[in-house]
N, C-alpha and C positions, 0 to 999 in steps of 0.2 A: 796150695800156686798153681795155676795151671803154666807148663811151660811147652816151647815148643818142641816137637818131637812126642810131644808125648798120645799116650790111644785110651779111649773112653766111649762108651757104647752110651748112647743117647739118644730120645726122645724128641723128634722137634716138635716143638710146639705152634710153631707162628711161622709169618711168612714175612721176611723182608719189601720194602716198597720195590727195591729192586732183585724181588725176587728169590732169593735165599732163604732158605730153611732156617729158622734159630733154634736152639736147644740152650740150656743153662745148667751149667759148671758150676757149682756151689752159686749159684745167682748171677753169675758171669755169665753173659750171652755171648752167643760160640755164631758165627754166621759159618751156614755148608752148604755150599752151591749142591743145584741137582736136587732137592732133597726137598719133601711137602710135607706138610702139619702132616702127623699120622705113621710118618717112616721110621723105624728105628735104626740106625746103624752106627757101626765103629768107627772111629776115627781117626784121622789122628789131626792133632796141630800144627798149622803150618808157619802160623803168625799170631804174635799175641803185642797188643794195644794197651793204652793204660785202660780204657773203656770197654774193649771186647774182646775176640778170638777169632782169627778167619780158621775153619779145619776141610779138611778133606774126605769122604768118603772111602774108608779102608772094604767094608765088608757093609751090605745095605742086609738088614736082617728082616726087616718086616717093609713091605710098600704099604704105603696110604690106600686105604679101601674107599674109593670112591663114587658113593652111594650104592648102586642099582647096582654094580661088580658084587661076586660072592667071592670069598675067599678061598681058595682048593686049599685044601692039606695034602 
């Protein structure tokens, strides 16, 4: 069960109509502002609702590759 204050490493797989990235933790959707699909991040759960949760970025692990950009090592 997801709890407020818990930390997770997630991959953003979708974007909401309001612009937040969406990740899933055990099938439970988590909305994370300032992320885009392809991002990986360590997040902290700020608020849990019956059908979804809201998280915030603790550490951004991998930016999304935006087409022509080459990821630098």
